[in-house]
N, C-alpha and C positions, 0 to 999 in steps of 0.2 A: 270756190274761186271768185274773187271779187270783180273780175272783168270778163267772166265767161260769156261767150257769144258776142263780144264787143269787137269792133274794128277800130284800131287806133293808128293815127298818123303822128309820128314823132320827128320833127325837124331837128337838125343838128344831132341826129341819132348816131353819128359815127364815132363820137367820143364824149368823154366827160359826163355831164348830167344827162344829156340826151341818150347816150348809150346805156347808162344805168337805168334810165326810165324805160327804155324800150325792152331791156332784158327783164326788168321786174314786171312790167305789164304782161309780157308773154308768159311769165311764170304764173300770173294770176288769170290766165285763160284768154287773153286778147290775141287777135290776129294783128300783126304789126306791119306797117309800112315804115321802113327806116329811110328817112330822107336826109341827105347830106350833100354838101358841095363836092366832097371827095367820094367818088364812087368806090374806091378801095376801102375806105373807112366804113361806108354804109354796108358794103358787102360783108365785111368782117363781123359787124354786129348782127346782120341777118344770118350769117352762117353760124354764129354762136347760138342764136336762138333756135335755129332749125336743128342743130346737132344735139340740143338739149330736149328735143321733142316738141318744140313750139312751131308756130307758123309765122314766117316773115318773108317779105320781099324788100328789095332795096329800090330806091328811086333817087338817082343822082340828079342834083339840081341846085340852083342858086336862088335863094329867096329874094334877091334883088331883081330877078327877072320874072315878070308876070306869067309868061308862058311856062316857066319851070314850076312856079307855085301851082298853077293849074294842073300841070302834069302830075305833081305829087298827090293831089287830091284824086285825080283820075286813076292813079295806080291803086288806090284803095277800092274804088268802084270796080275796076277791071279784075283785080285779083280776088277780092273778098265780097263783092256785091253791095257794099255800102260803107258808111263811115259814122262812127258814134263818138269818138274822142279825138281831139287834136291837142297836141302838146307843142307849143311854139318855143323850141329850145335853141334854135339857131341864133348865134350871137358872136360878136367880135368886140375886142377892146381897141383903143386907139393904137396900141402897139402892134397889133396884127391885122389891122383893117386894110392897110394899103402898103405900098412899097416905101422903103426908107426915104426915097426922093420926093414923096408927095408933100405938097404944101399944106398949110393949116386948113384951108377951105376944103381941100380934097379929103383930108382925114375926117373933118366934121361930116361931110356929105356921106362918106363911106360908112361911118359908124351908125348914123341915123338911118341910112338905107337898109342896113341889115337888121338892126335891133328893133327899130320902131316900124318902119315901112314894110319890112319883111313880115313882121307879125300881122300887119294889116292885110298884106297880099294873100298870104296863106289862108287867113280867116275869111277873107272875102269869097274865096272859091269854096271853102269848106262849109260855110253856113247853109247854102242851099241843099247840100247833101245831108247835113244834120237834120234839116227840116223834113226831108223825105223819110227819115227814120222816126219822126215824131219828137225830135229833140236830141240833146246830147250835152257834152261838156267840152269846153275849151279851157286849157290851162296855159297861161302865158308865163314865160320866165322874165321877171323883172330883176330887181336887185335892191338891197338896202341903200345903195348909192342912188337909187331912184326916189328915195324918201328922205334922205339926209345928205348933207354936203360931203364932198370928198375930203378926207382928212388931209390937212396941209403937210403933215410929216411923212406922208406916203408919196413917193415920186409920181408925178402926174403929167402926162403929155398935155400941152396947151394950158396948163394951170387953171386959171379962172374960166377958161373957155373949153375945158375938157368936154367933149361931146358925149361921153359915156353917161354921166348923170342925167342930162336931159333926155337921152335916148331911152333910158330905163324909166325915168319919171313919166315919159310919154306913154310907155307900156302900161303903167299903173292907171293912168287916166283913160287910155283906150279901153282897158279892161272894164273899168267902171261904166263907161258909156255903152259898151257892147252889152254888158250885163243888164242895164236898165232897159235897153231897147229890145233885147231878145228873150227876156225872162218869160213873157207871156206866151212865147212860142216853144217853151220847154227847153231852151238852151241856157245852161249855166256857164258863166264866164268868170274865172278867177285868175289871180296871178300869185306867183311865189316870189318873195324877195329874199334870196339867199344872202347869208353873210359871205365872208371869204371862204371859198371852197378850193380844196387842193385839186387843181386841174390845169390844163394847158393854158387857160386864159390868164393865170397869174404865175406861170412857171418862172418868168424872168424875175419877178419880185421875190418869190420864196427861195430862189437860188442863192440869194444873199442871206446868210444866217441871221444877221442883225435885223434885217428887214422882216424876215420870217417871224422872228420873235416879236417885233413891233405889231405885226398883224395879229398874232396870237393874243397879245396883251389887250387888244381892243375887244376881245370876246370874253365876257365873264366866265364862260364855261371852260376856258383855258386851252382851247385848241381851235384849229380850223375845221370847217365842215368837210364831209365826204360826199361825193356825187350820189352815193346810194341813199344818203339821208334826205337829200332833196327829192330823189325819186320816190321815197316813201310818202312825202307830202303831196307829190303829184298824183300818186295812186289814190290817196284819200280824196283829193279834189275831183278826180276822174270817176270815182266810184259812187254808188248810190248812198254810201255812208255820209256824203256831204250834200244830200238832196235839198237841204234848206240853206245852202251856202252859195251865194253868188255876189259878184262885185267886190269880193274880198281880196285885199293884198295880205297874203299870209307870210309873216316874218319867220323864216327858218334860219336863224342867225346867231345861235349860241348866246343870245342876250345882248348883241351889239347895239340894237336900237333901244334897249332898256336903260342904257347909261344916261 
C-alpha cells in the first residue's frame, strides 16, 4: 500500500475530486479526515471508506473560516495522532460561490476566499503538524485555467474579470513559494492543474450538449476527465514515489495545455 501508516486530510472531500481522492487514499492504507462544508457529504464519504474496511472521520467546516481550518487539522491529531498528507481540494466557481443576488465584488471575494485563501488557511495550520512528523506532502488543487486564459467561447461570469483564473493561478504561485520555503524541512508541496473534469463544478456547462462538446473538443484526448483520474495524480504526489518532486504544477488535462 502506497500510503500505509499515513494520515491524510482531504478538504472538499464530500464530492467530486475530493471524494475520489479520499476514497483512493484510504484504499492505499491512509487514515482519512474528510473535511467538507457539508457535514452530510463529508459523512457519506467517511461512511463509504469505513464500510470498505478503511478508517475515516469527517470534519465539517468552511475553509473561509480560520477556526474551521484549524479544527480540520485538529481532527487528524485527535483521531489518528498526527498528520502526514494534506490535499487542498475545496473549491468553488463563480457560479456556485455566492447567491444569485451577489454583486461582482462579492463574487470576486467569495471565489478568492475559498480557492486561494482557503488553501493558505488549511496549510498554515497543517505545516506545524507535518513538521512534527519530520515532513510530509501537501497537494493543492489548481487548474489549467490558473496557467492559461479562460476560453472566450465558454460562458464566463464577469468575463475579463472572472475571479476563477486568478484564484487558481494564485494557488500555483502559492505552491511554488511554499515548496521553496519548506523543502529543507522535508515538506513537499505540489499542485495539480486538472483539465475540465466531470463534476458538480461544471454541471451547468455540460448540461448543454453543444457546450459539452465544445469542452470535449478542447481536449486532444477527446473527452473530459474523471475525478478518479485526478485522484491518481494526487496519490502519486502524496506518496514516496514523488520524493524528488516539489514545487511542480502537474497538468492532468488530456492535452489541453499542449495545444
